[in-house]
N, C-alpha and C positions, 0 to 999 in steps of 0.2 A: 628517366626519359630514354626511349629506344634510339638505337643508332639511326634507324630510318627517319625518325622524327627530327633528329639533329641534322641529318643530311638535307631534309626538306627545308628546314629553317635556313641553313646556310645557302641553299640554292636561291631561296626567295630574297635573301639579303643581297646576294651578288647580282641577281638579275634585276633587281629594282633600281630605280633611278638613284644616282649618286647625289643629286641635288634636290633639296627639300622643296623648292618651289621653282616655277618656270624661270629659266635663265636665258638671257640674250647675251651672246658672246660677240664682241667686236673684234674682227680680224682686220689687219692692215698690211699693205705692201705697195710697192710701185707696180706699174703696168708691166706685165711679163707674160703676155699671151703666148701660148694657150694655157699656161699653168694658172696664172691669176691675171685677170683683166681689169675691167672697170667696175665702179660701184653701181652700175645699172643692173638691177636684179635679173635681167635677161642675159647678161654677158659678164658673169663674175669669174668665169674660168674653171678649168678642170678641178684644180685642187680645192677651191672654195666649195664647189658643188659636192665633192667627195666628203669634205668635212661636214657640210650641212646634213647629208644623208647619214653619216656615221654617228653624229651626235643627236640626231632626232630621237633615237630610242631612249635617251636620257632626258628628254624634254627640253633640249637646248636648241635655241634658234640662233642663226648666224646673221650678223650685220657686217658687211664688208666695206671698207673705206680705202680708196686708192690715194696714195700719197708718196712723196719721195722716200727712197729706201732708208737713208740715214735717219730721217725723221721717224720712220716706222720703228726702227730698232730702238731709238731713244724713248719713244712713246710707250712701247711695250715694256722696256726695261724699267721705266718709272711707274708703271701701273696705270698709265692713262688709257691704254687699250689692253685687251685680253691676250691677243696672240698675233703672231706674224706668219705670213704665208710664204712658202718657198725658201725657208732658211736652211742652211747647212749647219752641221755641228761645229764647224770652225768659226762661223760668223757670230753665233750667239751661244757660247758654251755654258753660260749661266742660266739659260732659259730651261723650262721644263719641256722635254721632248717625249712624244709617244714612243713605245717600244720599237715601232717599225716606220720606215719612211713611206711617203705616199707616191713617190716617183724618183727617177734618176735623171740628173742633168748631165749633158755632155758639153763641156766647154772647149771650143776649138778656136784657132786663130784663122782670121779671114783677111785676104788681101785683094787687090785688084787683079783681074785675070792676067794682066801683062807682067805681073811680078813672079819671080821664080823662087823666092825665099821659102824655105821649109823649116818648121819648128823641129829642132833636134836637141831639146833640153835647154836649160836656163842660159847656158853660154851662147846659144844662138840668138838670144834676144839683145845682146850687147850693142849691136849696131842698128837696132830697130827702134823707131818711135812708135810706141804702142798706145792705143786709146783704150781706157778702162772707165768703169763707173765706180764712184766713191763708195767704199765699204762693202763692195761685192767681194766674196771670198775667192770665187773662181776655183773651187776645190781648195788646193793648198798654194795656189800661185800668189795670192795676196801675202801670205806669211813668208813664202820663200823668195819672192822677187819684188812685188809691188811696194811693200812697206820700206824696203831698203833703198828704193830708187824714187820714192814719191816726190822728192824735191828736185829731181833731175829732169828738166823739161826737154832735154835732148833724147831722153828715153821714154818718158811717160807723159801722157796728157790725161789728167783725171777730171772727169766731169761729174757734176752732181745735179740733183733735181729729179723730177719725174719725167717719164718718157724720154730717157736719155739716148736710147739706142738709135733713133733716127738721126740725132745730131752726130753721133759717132760715124754712122754710115756716110753722112754728108761730108764730114771732115776727111774720111778716106777717099771719097770720090774727088774731092778738091786737092788731094795730095798733101794735106796738113798732118796726116799721120800715115805710117807705112802699113799698119795692120791694126785690127781691133780683135778683141776676144769676146765671143758671145756664145750663148747656149744655142745649139744647132736648130732645134725646133722653134725657138723664139725668133731667131733671125729669119728663118723661112717664113714664119707667120707674118712678120713685119712686111716682107715683100709681097706675099700673097694678098694681104689686106690692102695694099696700095696698088693692086692689079699688075704686079710684076713677078717674074720668076727670079729667084735669087741669082744675081749675076756675079756674086763674089766667089772667090776661089778659096776652098778649104785648104789651109796650109799646115794642118796637123792638129791632132787632139792634145789639149793641155791636161785635162783632168776629167774624170767622172765623179759626180758627187750625189749622195743621197739627199733628197729634198723632203723637208718636214714642214708641218705646221707646229710651231713652238709657242709656249705660253709663258706669261710674265712670271718672273721669279719673286715678285713682291706681292702678288695677289694671293689671298688665302686659299683659293681653289685652283690655282694654276696647275699644280701637280695632278689634282683630281680631273681636270679637264684633259690633260695629256693622256691619262689612263683611260678616260672615257672614250677619247678619240681612237685610241688603240683597240679597245674592245669593239667599238663600232666598225672599224675597218676589217677586223677579223670576221665579224658576223656578215659583213657585205661580201667577203671574199676578195677584198681589194688590197689587202696587205701583201707586199712582195714576199 
């Protein structure tokens, strides 16, 4: 068999669909617009639509379900759902990740405009009551600060559920917390969606984190889906 024939066969194998038959992948996450939004087909969010386009070449269709973040992690880890949207490497290290992220998150601290506090490292958080969302990594802040202080109500208020950010904003406005940490685009989107300009003061960047769509570690094609997503992103020219 000639080298050119072998090359052609290899090309056909690599360029053909990874999946023997049509596959519908169920992705889950909490509302985190503009990255991932609702399960309304017209408003699924940037990352979900990127995944849909990237996987279409492999005959894969996307079904997206909005749910609380902790439930989404557990459901994907148990194989109830295929993948999670907007995860970082720290949050779900056992999941299958594509070779490249889909976006980058910027997590910053926000206070009321009347506050002068500035984030200057972990020591500057000691006298602050901070509002956070359960099981968010916030880059490395969860590992380096939140886990160690989770049970100290004088330092942390940890909320869980879906659509938690509006509750944190309200707690800040009522003076029940001193600051919250949020992704900058997500916080701005929250205010724009409610007809307001973001009135909160950015008190400093905590972390930047690569954002992925990661797939279940227990499903037989989890790794293949991650690889297919990566290939599709490269073909689209969307990979960072």
